[in-house]
C-alpha positions as CSV (number, residue, x, y, z in Angstrom):
1,M,-45.7,-23.9,-58.4
2,G,-49.4,-25.0,-58.4
3,Q,-51.8,-23.8,-61.4
4,V,-55.1,-22.3,-60.4
5,A,-58.2,-24.2,-62.1
6,F,-60.1,-22.5,-64.5
7,D,-63.1,-23.9,-66.3
8,T,-63.3,-22.0,-69.7
9,L,-66.6,-24.1,-70.7
10,Q,-68.3,-23.3,-67.5
11,A,-67.0,-19.4,-67.8
12,S,-68.3,-19.1,-70.9
13,E,-71.8,-20.5,-70.6
14,E,-72.2,-18.2,-67.5
15,L,-70.9,-15.4,-69.7
16,E,-73.4,-16.3,-72.3
17,T,-76.2,-16.6,-70.0
18,A,-75.2,-13.0,-68.8
19,G,-76.1,-11.7,-72.0
20,I,-72.8,-11.9,-73.8
21,S,-72.3,-13.7,-77.6
22,R,-70.9,-17.4,-77.9
23,E,-67.6,-15.6,-79.3
24,Q,-67.1,-13.0,-76.8
25,A,-67.4,-15.6,-73.9
26,R,-64.9,-18.0,-75.7
27,A,-62.8,-14.7,-76.0
28,I,-63.1,-13.9,-72.7
29,S,-62.8,-17.1,-71.3
30,L,-59.4,-17.7,-73.2
31,V,-58.1,-14.7,-71.9
32,V,-58.9,-15.2,-68.4
33,R,-57.3,-18.9,-68.7
34,K,-54.5,-17.7,-70.3
35,S,-53.8,-15.0,-67.6
36,H,-53.9,-17.9,-65.4
37,E,-51.7,-20.1,-66.8
38,V,-48.8,-17.4,-66.7
39,A,-50.0,-16.1,-63.3
40,D,-47.1,-17.1,-61.0
41,V,-49.3,-17.5,-57.8
42,A,-48.3,-19.2,-55.2
43,T,-50.4,-21.5,-53.2
44,K,-50.6,-22.9,-49.7
45,A,-49.1,-26.2,-50.9
46,D,-46.3,-24.6,-52.8
47,I,-45.7,-22.4,-49.5
48,A,-45.5,-25.3,-47.2
49,E,-43.1,-27.2,-49.5
50,V,-40.6,-23.8,-49.4
51,K,-41.4,-24.3,-45.7
52,R,-40.3,-27.9,-45.7
53,D,-36.8,-26.8,-47.6
54,I,-36.0,-24.2,-45.4
55,A,-36.1,-26.7,-42.4
56,D,-34.3,-29.1,-44.1
57,V,-31.8,-26.8,-45.0
58,R,-31.9,-25.8,-41.2
59,K,-31.1,-29.5,-39.8
60,D,-28.7,-29.5,-42.3
61,L,-26.9,-26.7,-41.0
62,S,-27.6,-27.7,-37.3
63,A,-25.8,-31.0,-38.5
64,E,-23.0,-29.4,-40.2
65,I,-22.3,-27.3,-37.7
66,Q,-22.3,-29.7,-35.1
67,I,-19.4,-32.2,-36.9
68,R,-17.6,-28.6,-37.0
69,F,-18.0,-28.0,-33.6
70,D,-16.9,-31.6,-32.8
71,K,-13.8,-31.6,-34.9
72,S,-12.9,-28.5,-33.3
73,D,-13.4,-29.8,-29.9
74,A,-11.4,-32.7,-31.2
75,Q,-8.6,-31.0,-32.4
76,I,-8.7,-28.4,-29.2
77,N,-7.9,-31.7,-27.0
78,L,-5.2,-33.1,-29.5
79,L,-3.3,-29.9,-29.1
80,R,-4.0,-29.7,-25.2
81,K,-2.7,-33.3,-25.0
82,D,0.6,-32.2,-27.4
83,T,1.1,-28.9,-25.3
84,I,1.3,-30.9,-21.7
85,A,3.5,-33.7,-23.0
86,L,5.8,-30.7,-24.4
87,F,6.1,-29.2,-21.1
88,E,6.2,-32.4,-19.4
89,K,9.4,-32.7,-21.8
90,V,10.5,-29.5,-20.9
91,D,10.1,-29.8,-17.1
92,A,12.2,-33.3,-17.5
93,K,14.7,-31.7,-19.5
94,S,15.1,-28.6,-17.0
95,D,14.8,-31.0,-13.7
96,A,17.8,-32.9,-15.5
97,Q,19.9,-29.8,-16.1
98,M,18.8,-28.7,-12.5
99,S,20.4,-31.6,-11.5
100,L,23.3,-31.7,-13.4
101,L,23.7,-28.2,-12.1
102,R,23.7,-28.9,-8.3
103,K,26.3,-31.9,-9.2
104,D,28.5,-29.7,-10.7
105,V,27.8,-26.8,-7.6
106,E,28.6,-29.7,-5.2
107,N,31.7,-30.4,-6.8
108,I,32.6,-26.8,-7.0
109,A,32.4,-26.6,-3.6
110,T,33.8,-29.8,-2.4
111,G,36.8,-28.7,-4.1
112,L,37.4,-25.5,-2.6
113,L,36.4,-26.9,0.5
114,L,39.4,-29.3,0.0
115,K,41.7,-26.1,-1.1
116,L,40.9,-24.0,1.8
117,G,41.4,-26.8,4.3
118,G,44.8,-27.2,2.2
119,V,45.3,-23.3,2.8
120,I,44.7,-23.8,6.2
121,V,46.9,-26.8,6.9
122,V,49.9,-25.0,5.1
123,T,49.0,-21.5,6.8
124,I,48.9,-23.5,10.6
125,S,52.0,-25.6,9.2
126,A,54.2,-22.5,8.0
127,A,53.3,-20.6,11.4
128,T,54.1,-23.8,13.4
129,A,57.3,-23.8,11.5
130,V,58.1,-19.9,11.9
131,L,57.6,-20.5,15.9
132,K,59.9,-22.8,16.1
133,F,62.8,-21.2,14.7
134,L,61.8,-17.8,17.2
């Protein structure tokens, strides 16, 4: 912090002209000077410096927050891409499994149809043979 300027010579001269002895004027001037030296008084320049420091901290924090938001956005975008890729793999796998299931159902249906056809042919043949013997 800045120090308050105090001219001890001028103060003691003014005190002497006011009728105080030289020794008393010097003593009073020294006491006032020492009190100013230990006084912790903020000046306008000190306040302006603190305001600049606060503004700098705000800028730094704002920049840091923006960097963190940008990183978070990038990470979220990567997660989205990974999730989309994973769902595409799952969809492809389920499509392949559905295709295999359809083929299996078609094969079962074809086998059942052939067996049913065979049963019908045997039944008709047996019925024809029975009718011939009657």
